[in-house]
C-alpha positions in Angstrom: 0.0 0.0 0.0 1.3 3.4 -1.0 0.1 6.9 -0.5 -1.4 8.2 -3.7 -2.7 11.6 -2.7 -2.7 14.0 0.3 -5.2 16.9 0.5 -5.3 19.6 3.1 -8.4 21.8 3.4 -8.6 24.7 5.9 -12.0 25.4 7.3 -13.2 28.3 9.5 -16.2 27.8 11.7 -17.8 31.1 13.0 -18.6 31.0 16.8 -21.3 32.8 18.5 -19.7 32.4 21.9 -16.1 31.8 23.0 -14.9 28.2 22.7 -12.8 27.5 25.8 -10.2 24.7 25.9 -7.1 23.7 27.9 -4.8 26.1 26.0 -7.0 29.2 26.0 -10.0 30.3 24.1 -11.1 30.8 20.5 -12.9 34.1 20.0 -15.2 34.6 17.0 -14.0 31.7 14.9 -12.5 28.3 15.0 -9.9 27.4 12.3 -8.9 23.8 11.6 -7.1 22.0 8.7 -8.7 18.7 7.6 -6.1 16.3 6.1 -7.1 13.5 3.8 -4.6 10.7 2.9 -5.6 8.4 0.0 -3.8 5.2 -0.7 -3.4 3.3 -4.0 -5.9 0.7 -2.9 -8.6 3.3 -2.3 -8.4 3.7 1.5 -8.9 7.2 2.8 -7.7 8.4 6.2 -8.8 11.6 7.7 -7.2 13.8 10.4 -7.2 17.3 11.6 -4.9 19.9 13.0 -5.1 23.3 14.4 -5.1 26.3 12.2 -3.2 26.1 8.9 -1.0 23.3 10.3 2.1 24.7 8.6 0.7 23.8 5.2 0.7 27.4 4.0 -3.1 27.4 3.4 -4.7 30.8 3.2 -2.4 33.7 3.6 -2.7 35.7 6.8 -5.1 38.6 6.6 -3.5 42.0 5.9 -2.6 44.0 9.0 -5.2 46.7 9.7 -3.4 49.8 10.8 -6.4 51.9 11.5 -6.5 53.6 14.9 -8.5 51.6 17.5 -11.2 54.2 17.7 -11.9 53.6 14.0 -11.2 49.9 13.9 -13.5 49.1 16.8 -15.9 52.0 16.5 -19.1 49.9 16.6 -17.8 47.7 19.4 -16.6 50.6 21.5 -20.0 52.3 21.1 -21.7 49.1 22.3 -19.4 48.8 25.3 -20.0 52.5 26.2 -23.7 51.9 25.9 -23.3 49.1 28.5 -21.4 51.3 30.9 -17.8 50.4 30.0 -16.2 53.8 29.6 -12.4 53.1 30.0 -11.2 53.5 26.4 -7.8 51.9 27.0 -9.2 48.9 28.8 -11.9 48.5 26.2 -9.5 48.5 23.3 -7.2 46.0 25.1 -10.1 43.7 25.7 -11.3 44.0 22.1 -7.8 43.2 20.8 -7.5 40.1 23.0 -11.0 38.9 21.9 -10.5 39.5 18.2 -13.0 42.3 18.2 -15.7 40.3 19.9 -17.9 42.4 22.2 -19.0 39.4 24.3 -15.3 38.3 24.6 -14.3 41.8 25.7 -17.1 41.9 28.3 -15.9 38.6 29.7 -12.4 40.0 30.0 -13.5 43.3 31.5 -15.6 41.5 34.1 -13.2 38.6 34.7 
């Protein structure tokens, strides 16, 4: 039996709430790479690995260099409406949560 083909497919699953695990937390999305290994006799094995798994995959998104008051304008407005007024803490929480308002609130209250 010999390997005939290897395919790697990166998938992104949007999350409505943080996905917590032993190494931390996924905020807003969950990225995995599905690996298929096909043999010359037709057997197919499946596996998965975190993120792009070193396979190149999709290029990283371009860096957004806008100031935080522009980048997180909607989220900052929502946090202010809920009584969170410390701009620096709000921006730090939004950066850590990937822009997720719910994730930022969890950090601000945690």
